[in-house]
N, C-alpha and C positions, 0 to 999 in steps of 0.2 A: 466445315460448317458445324458438324456435330461437336467437335472439340471446343469450338467457341461457345456453343450452347451449354455444354457441361461446365465450362469455366465460368460462365455467367451465373449458372445456378449455384455453383459452389461459392461464389463471391456474393450471392444474394441479390444480384442485379435483376435476374429474371425469376419471378415467383410463379411457379406452376399452379399454385392454389388460387391465385387471384385472376381467373378468367372472368369475363363479363357474365357468363351464364353458369359458372361453377362446374363446367364440364369435366374437369380433371379431379375434382374432389370426390372422394369415395363415400365418406360419411360425415355427419355433422361435426364430429370432434376434430376433423381436419379442415373445417370451413374457416374462411376469413371473416373477421368481424365487419359488420355493416354492409354485407353483401347479401342480396336476396337470392335464395335458392329454391328450387322446386323439389319437393319430396318425390322420389321415384318409387320407394317402397320402404316398408319396415321389415328389417331382417333380424329376426330372433326366433328361437324356439320356445321362449317363455310366453305363454298366453297372457299372463298377468301384465307383462310389459307391453304387449300389443294392445291390450284392453285399456290400460292406463294412458298410453299415447293417443289412442283413438278418442278418449274423453277430453284430452287437451286440444284436439283438432288436428293431430298429426296423422295424416293419411295421404295416400298417393294423389299427387296433383296439387296439393296445397303448398302455398308459399311460406317459407320460414326464413328468418334472419337471426343470426347470432349477434346479440347486443353487446355482450361482454363475456370474458372468460376470466375466472378468478379461481386459482388452484385447479381442482377438477370439477368445478361447477360452471355450467353454461347458462347464461340468461338469454333466452330466445324469445322472439316475437312471432306469434301465430295469430292471425285474424285480429289484429289490434290488441292482443293481450300478451302479457309478458309472463314467462314461467322460468323457474330455475330448475334445471335438470342436472343429474350427475353424468359422469363420463360413460357409464354403461348404457344409459338411455341415448346419449348423443351418438354413440357408436352404432346403435340399432337403427338410426334414422339415416337411410341412404339417399343422398341428394345427387 
């Protein structure tokens, strides 16, 4: 069974990132496009990043969706608003 699962993952048939609730995704930079996730926490030592994300509405329990990814920029939707964030901010958002 495990050999089959590994084989399917290598061939791209089974995508671990695309679960219904996003349970296996660690941070927003690993999230699938057009899937709604719940923010579990903001993980960074930089208080400016925490404060900035809080002003966008990024805090524990809030819903977030990645609309698109272009280069290292992520367009996200939070509370019916769209924002563009870089990969450092996306990595700080744990879903």
